[in-house]
LOLOLO-442085 format. One record per residue (C-alpha): residue in three letters; residue number from 1; x, y, z. Coordinates in steps of 0.5 Angstrom, whole numbers. Example, Ala and Ser with C-alpha at 12.3 -4.5 7.8 and 13.67 -1.06 7.14 Angstrom:
<nodes>
+------+-------+-------+-------+-------+
| volo | vexro |    xx |    yy |    zz |
+------+-------+-------+-------+-------+
|  ALA |     1 |    25 |    -9 |    16 |
|  SER |     2 |    27 |    -2 |    14 |
+------+-------+-------+-------+-------+
</nodes>
This chain:
<nodes>
+------+-------+-------+-------+-------+
| volo | vexro |    xx |    yy |    zz |
+------+-------+-------+-------+-------+
|  MET |     1 |   277 |   204 |   169 |
|  LYS |     2 |   271 |   209 |   172 |
|  LYS |     3 |   266 |   205 |   168 |
|  LEU |     4 |   269 |   198 |   171 |
|  PHE |     5 |   269 |   201 |   178 |
|  THR |     6 |   262 |   203 |   177 |
|  THR |     7 |   259 |   197 |   175 |
|  ILE |     8 |   263 |   193 |   180 |
|  MET |     9 |   260 |   198 |   185 |
|  ALA |    10 |   253 |   197 |   183 |
|  ILE |    11 |   253 |   189 |   183 |
|  LEU |    12 |   256 |   189 |   190 |
|  ILE |    13 |   250 |   194 |   192 |
|  PHE |    14 |   245 |   190 |   188 |
|  LEU |    15 |   247 |   184 |   192 |
|  LEU |    16 |   247 |   187 |   199 |
|  MET |    17 |   240 |   190 |   197 |
|  GLY |    18 |   238 |   183 |   195 |
|  PHE |    19 |   241 |   180 |   202 |
|  PHE |    20 |   238 |   186 |   206 |
|  ALA |    21 |   231 |   185 |   203 |
|  PHE |    22 |   231 |   177 |   203 |
|  ASN |    23 |   232 |   178 |   211 |
|  ALA |    24 |   227 |   183 |   212 |
|  TYR |    25 |   222 |   179 |   209 |
|  LYS |    26 |   224 |   173 |   213 |
|  SER |    27 |   224 |   177 |   219 |
|  SER |    28 |   217 |   179 |   218 |
|  LYS |    29 |   215 |   172 |   216 |
|  SER |    30 |   218 |   170 |   223 |
|  TYR |    31 |   215 |   176 |   227 |
|  GLN |    32 |   208 |   174 |   223 |
|  GLU |    33 |   209 |   167 |   226 |
|  MET |    34 |   211 |   169 |   233 |
|  THR |    35 |   205 |   173 |   233 |
|  GLU |    36 |   200 |   168 |   231 |
|  VAL |    37 |   203 |   164 |   237 |
|  ILE |    38 |   201 |   169 |   242 |
|  VAL |    39 |   194 |   170 |   239 |
|  GLN |    40 |   193 |   163 |   239 |
|  LYS |    41 |   194 |   164 |   247 |
|  GLN |    42 |   189 |   169 |   247 |
|  ASN |    43 |   183 |   166 |   245 |
|  ILE |    44 |   177 |   165 |   250 |
|  SER |    45 |   179 |   158 |   252 |
|  ASN |    46 |   186 |   160 |   254 |
|  LEU |    47 |   185 |   166 |   258 |
|  THR |    48 |   179 |   163 |   262 |
|  THR |    49 |   185 |   157 |   264 |
|  THR |    50 |   190 |   163 |   265 |
|  LYS |    51 |   185 |   166 |   270 |
|  ILE |    52 |   183 |   159 |   273 |
|  LYS |    53 |   191 |   158 |   274 |
|  LYS |    54 |   192 |   165 |   277 |
|  LEU |    55 |   186 |   164 |   282 |
|  ALA |    56 |   189 |   157 |   284 |
|  ASP |    57 |   196 |   160 |   285 |
|  THR |    58 |   193 |   166 |   290 |
|  LEU |    59 |   189 |   161 |   294 |
|  SER |    60 |   195 |   156 |   294 |
|  LEU |    61 |   199 |   161 |   297 |
|  GLY |    62 |   205 |   160 |   292 |
|  PHE |    63 |   205 |   152 |   293 |
|  TYR |    64 |   202 |   152 |   286 |
|  ASN |    65 |   206 |   156 |   280 |
|  GLY |    66 |   202 |   154 |   274 |
|  TYR |    67 |   200 |   162 |   273 |
|  THR |    68 |   208 |   164 |   274 |
|  ASP |    69 |   209 |   159 |   268 |
|  VAL |    70 |   204 |   162 |   264 |
|  ILE |    71 |   207 |   169 |   265 |
|  LYS |    72 |   214 |   166 |   264 |
|  GLU |    73 |   212 |   163 |   257 |
|  ASN |    74 |   208 |   169 |   255 |
|  LYS |    75 |   214 |   173 |   256 |
|  LYS |    76 |   219 |   169 |   252 |
|  ASN |    77 |   214 |   169 |   246 |
|  ILE |    78 |   214 |   177 |   247 |
|  ASP |    79 |   221 |   177 |   247 |
|  ILE |    80 |   222 |   173 |   241 |
|  GLN |    81 |   217 |   177 |   237 |
|  ASN |    82 |   220 |   183 |   239 |
|  TYR |    83 |   227 |   180 |   237 |
|  PHE |    84 |   224 |   178 |   230 |
|  LYS |    85 |   221 |   185 |   229 |
|  ASN |    86 |   227 |   189 |   231 |
|  GLN |    87 |   231 |   185 |   226 |
|  ALA |    88 |   226 |   186 |   220 |
|  ILE |    89 |   226 |   194 |   222 |
|  ASP |    90 |   234 |   193 |   222 |
|  TYR |    91 |   234 |   190 |   215 |
|  THR |    92 |   230 |   195 |   212 |
|  ILE |    93 |   234 |   200 |   215 |
|  TYR |    94 |   240 |   197 |   212 |
|  PHE |    95 |   236 |   196 |   205 |
|  MET |    96 |   234 |   204 |   205 |
|  ILE |    97 |   241 |   206 |   206 |
|  THR |    98 |   244 |   201 |   201 |
|  LEU |    99 |   239 |   204 |   196 |
|  PHE |   100 |   241 |   211 |   198 |
|  ILE |   101 |   248 |   209 |   196 |
|  LEU |   102 |   246 |   207 |   190 |
|  LEU |   103 |   243 |   213 |   188 |
|  MET |   104 |   249 |   217 |   189 |
|  LEU |   105 |   252 |   213 |   183 |
|  TYR |   106 |   249 |   219 |   179 |
|  PHE |   107 |   254 |   223 |   181 |
|  ILE |   108 |   260 |   219 |   178 |
|  THR |   109 |   256 |   215 |   172 |
|  SER |   110 |   253 |   217 |   166 |
|  LEU |   111 |   245 |   218 |   165 |
|  ARG |   112 |   245 |   212 |   161 |
|  ASP |   113 |   248 |   207 |   166 |
|  PHE |   114 |   245 |   211 |   172 |
|  THR |   115 |   238 |   209 |   169 |
|  ILE |   116 |   240 |   202 |   168 |
|  ILE |   117 |   242 |   202 |   175 |
|  ILE |   118 |   236 |   205 |   178 |
|  SER |   119 |   232 |   201 |   174 |
|  ILE |   120 |   235 |   195 |   177 |
|  GLY |   121 |   235 |   198 |   184 |
|  GLY |   122 |   227 |   199 |   183 |
|  LEU |   123 |   226 |   192 |   181 |
|  ILE |   124 |   229 |   189 |   187 |
|  SER |   125 |   225 |   194 |   191 |
|  LEU |   126 |   218 |   192 |   188 |
|  VAL |   127 |   219 |   185 |   189 |
|  ALA |   128 |   221 |   186 |   196 |
|  GLY |   129 |   215 |   190 |   197 |
|  LEU |   130 |   210 |   185 |   193 |
|  PHE |   131 |   212 |   179 |   197 |
|  THR |   132 |   214 |   182 |   204 |
|  PRO |   133 |   207 |   183 |   209 |
|  ILE |   134 |   205 |   191 |   209 |
|  MET |   135 |   200 |   190 |   214 |
|  MET |   136 |   198 |   186 |   220 |
|  ILE |   137 |   190 |   186 |   223 |
|  THR |   138 |   188 |   183 |   229 |
|  ILE |   139 |   180 |   183 |   230 |
|  HIS |   140 |   179 |   183 |   238 |
|  LYS |   141 |   173 |   183 |   243 |
|  ASN |   142 |   174 |   185 |   250 |
|  VAL |   143 |   170 |   180 |   255 |
|  GLU |   144 |   168 |   182 |   262 |
|  HIS |   145 |   172 |   178 |   267 |
|  ILE |   146 |   176 |   175 |   262 |
|  GLY |   147 |   180 |   180 |   258 |
|  ASP |   148 |   182 |   182 |   251 |
|  ILE |   149 |   180 |   176 |   247 |
|  ILE |   150 |   183 |   176 |   240 |
|  LEU |   151 |   178 |   173 |   235 |
|  THR |   152 |   183 |   173 |   229 |
|  MET |   153 |   189 |   175 |   226 |
|  ASP |   154 |   191 |   176 |   219 |
|  SER |   155 |   197 |   179 |   215 |
|  LYS |   156 |   197 |   181 |   208 |
|  GLY |   157 |   202 |   183 |   203 |
|  VAL |   158 |   200 |   186 |   196 |
|  LEU |   159 |   200 |   180 |   193 |
|  GLY |   160 |   196 |   177 |   199 |
|  SER |   161 |   191 |   182 |   199 |
|  ILE |   162 |   190 |   182 |   191 |
|  ASN |   163 |   189 |   174 |   192 |
|  LYS |   164 |   184 |   175 |   198 |
|  LEU |   165 |   180 |   180 |   193 |
|  PHE |   166 |   179 |   175 |   188 |
|  GLU |   167 |   177 |   169 |   193 |
|  ASN |   168 |   172 |   174 |   196 |
|  GLY |   169 |   169 |   175 |   188 |
|  ASP |   170 |   171 |   183 |   188 |
|  LEU |   171 |   174 |   181 |   181 |
|  VAL |   172 |   174 |   189 |   179 |
|  VAL |   173 |   178 |   191 |   185 |
|  ALA |   174 |   182 |   186 |   185 |
|  GLY |   175 |   184 |   186 |   177 |
|  ALA |   176 |   185 |   194 |   178 |
|  LEU |   177 |   190 |   193 |   183 |
|  LEU |   178 |   193 |   187 |   179 |
|  ILE |   179 |   194 |   191 |   173 |
|  PHE |   180 |   196 |   198 |   177 |
|  SER |   181 |   200 |   195 |   183 |
|  ILE |   182 |   204 |   189 |   179 |
|  ILE |   183 |   203 |   189 |   172 |
|  LEU |   184 |   204 |   196 |   170 |
|  PRO |   185 |   210 |   197 |   175 |
|  LEU |   186 |   214 |   191 |   172 |
|  LEU |   187 |   212 |   193 |   165 |
|  LYS |   188 |   215 |   200 |   167 |
|  THR |   189 |   221 |   198 |   170 |
|  LEU |   190 |   223 |   193 |   165 |
|  SER |   191 |   221 |   199 |   159 |
|  MET |   192 |   226 |   204 |   163 |
|  LEU |   193 |   231 |   198 |   162 |
|  PHE |   194 |   230 |   197 |   155 |
|  VAL |   195 |   230 |   204 |   153 |
|  ALA |   196 |   237 |   205 |   157 |
|  ILE |   197 |   240 |   199 |   153 |
|  PHE |   198 |   237 |   201 |   146 |
|  ILE |   199 |   237 |   208 |   147 |
|  ASN |   200 |   237 |   210 |   139 |
|  ILE |   201 |   230 |   206 |   138 |
|  ARG |   202 |   224 |   211 |   135 |
|  SER |   203 |   219 |   209 |   140 |
|  ALA |   204 |   224 |   210 |   146 |
|  HIS |   205 |   221 |   217 |   147 |
|  THR |   206 |   214 |   215 |   147 |
|  ILE |   207 |   215 |   209 |   152 |
|  VAL |   208 |   218 |   214 |   157 |
|  HIS |   209 |   212 |   219 |   156 |
|  PHE |   210 |   207 |   214 |   157 |
|  PHE |   211 |   209 |   211 |   163 |
|  LYS |   212 |   210 |   219 |   166 |
|  LEU |   213 |   203 |   220 |   164 |
|  ILE |   214 |   200 |   214 |   168 |
|  GLY |   215 |   206 |   214 |   173 |
|  LYS |   216 |   203 |   218 |   178 |
|  TRP |   217 |   196 |   215 |   179 |
|  SER |   218 |   199 |   208 |   178 |
|  MET |   219 |   204 |   208 |   183 |
|  ALA |   220 |   202 |   213 |   189 |
|  ASP |   221 |   195 |   213 |   189 |
|  VAL |   222 |   194 |   206 |   188 |
|  PHE |   223 |   199 |   205 |   193 |
|  VAL |   224 |   195 |   208 |   198 |
|  VAL |   225 |   188 |   205 |   196 |
|  SER |   226 |   191 |   198 |   196 |
|  THR |   227 |   194 |   199 |   203 |
|  PHE |   228 |   187 |   201 |   206 |
|  LEU |   229 |   183 |   195 |   202 |
|  VAL |   230 |   188 |   190 |   206 |
|  TYR |   231 |   185 |   194 |   212 |
|  LEU |   232 |   178 |   194 |   210 |
|  SER |   233 |   178 |   187 |   207 |
|  ALA |   234 |   180 |   184 |   214 |
|  SER |   235 |   176 |   189 |   219 |
|  LYS |   236 |   170 |   185 |   220 |
|  GLY |   237 |   169 |   184 |   228 |
|  ASP |   238 |   168 |   188 |   234 |
|  MET |   239 |   174 |   192 |   234 |
|  SER |   240 |   181 |   192 |   230 |
|  ARG |   241 |   188 |   194 |   230 |
|  ALA |   242 |   192 |   195 |   224 |
|  GLU |   243 |   200 |   195 |   224 |
|  THR |   244 |   204 |   197 |   218 |
|  MET |   245 |   210 |   192 |   217 |
|  MET |   246 |   216 |   193 |   213 |
|  GLY |   247 |   213 |   191 |   206 |
|  ILE |   248 |   210 |   198 |   206 |
|  TYR |   249 |   217 |   201 |   206 |
|  PHE |   250 |   219 |   197 |   200 |
|  PHE |   251 |   213 |   199 |   196 |
|  LEU |   252 |   214 |   206 |   198 |
|  ALA |   253 |   221 |   206 |   196 |
|  TYR |   254 |   219 |   203 |   189 |
|  VAL |   255 |   214 |   209 |   188 |
|  ILE |   256 |   220 |   214 |   189 |
|  ILE |   257 |   225 |   210 |   185 |
|  SER |   258 |   220 |   209 |   179 |
|  MET |   259 |   219 |   217 |   179 |
|  LEU |   260 |   227 |   218 |   179 |
|  ALA |   261 |   228 |   213 |   173 |
|  SER |   262 |   223 |   216 |   169 |
|  PHE |   263 |   226 |   223 |   170 |
|  SER |   264 |   233 |   220 |   169 |
|  ALA |   265 |   231 |   216 |   162 |
|  ASP |   266 |   227 |   223 |   160 |
|  ARG |   267 |   234 |   227 |   161 |
|  MET |   268 |   238 |   221 |   158 |
|  LEU |   269 |   233 |   221 |   151 |
|  GLN |   270 |   234 |   229 |   151 |
|  ALA |   271 |   241 |   229 |   152 |
|  ASN |   272 |   242 |   223 |   146 |
|  LYS |   273 |   237 |   227 |   142 |
|  GLN |   274 |   241 |   234 |   142 |
|  ALA |   275 |   248 |   230 |   141 |
+------+-------+-------+-------+-------+
</nodes>
C-alpha cells in the first residue's frame, strides 16, 4: 500500500514538473520574442523617427500626438514583456518547489525506489535546462542626439550555444560541450536508472564509481564554462548586456540532482551488498 502511494505520488509530481517546465519554456520563448519586438524598435531609423515625432509634438503645441502614440505602444510592449518574464519566473519557482517535494520522498521510500524517482526527476530537469534559454545578450551603442541603439540581440540555450559554436567552426570546444553537457549527463542519468532497476548486475558498482569520478568536472565546471562561452561568443560590439534566463536554473537543478542520484545509487549498492 505504501509503495503504491509513493508510486502514484511520484507520477503526479513528474506530471507537474513536466507541466511547469514546459510552461516556463513557453513563457521564456514568449519573453524572448517580445524582447525582439522591442529591440527592433530601438534601431537608429526608429529612434530617429521617434525624435522627429517628439519635436513635432512639441512644436504643434499638442495638436500632433504621434509621439504620445509611440510612448503608449512602447509601454504596452514592455508590459507584455514583463508579463511573460514574470510567468517564466513563477513557473520555474513552481518547478523547484515540486522538485523539492520529490526529494522529500526519500523519507518514505526505499533507496532503490528513491534512486529511480530522483533519476527521472533529474532527466526532466536536464531536458528543461537544455531547451530553455539560459542567457540573453544585447549588443548596443549610445549615439549622441539619438540615444541607446540596439545593434543586435541574441538568446541562447545550451543546445543553441553548441550549435552556434559548430557553425562558427569551433569544433573542439563545441564537441567538448556536447560530450560533457549533453551526452555524459544523459548517459549518467540513464545509467543510474539502469543500476537501480538491475541492482544485482556485476557492473553496477563500476558504473556508479565511473560517473562519480567524472561528475564534478562534467557537471559543475562545464556548466559555468558553457554559460560564459555563450556570453563570449555573442559579445561582439561596442557594449553588451547579458541577462540570465530560466534555463540556467533548470540546468543547475540537474547538477544538484545528478549528484544526489549518484550518492543514492552508491548507498543503495552498499546496502544491497551487505544484505
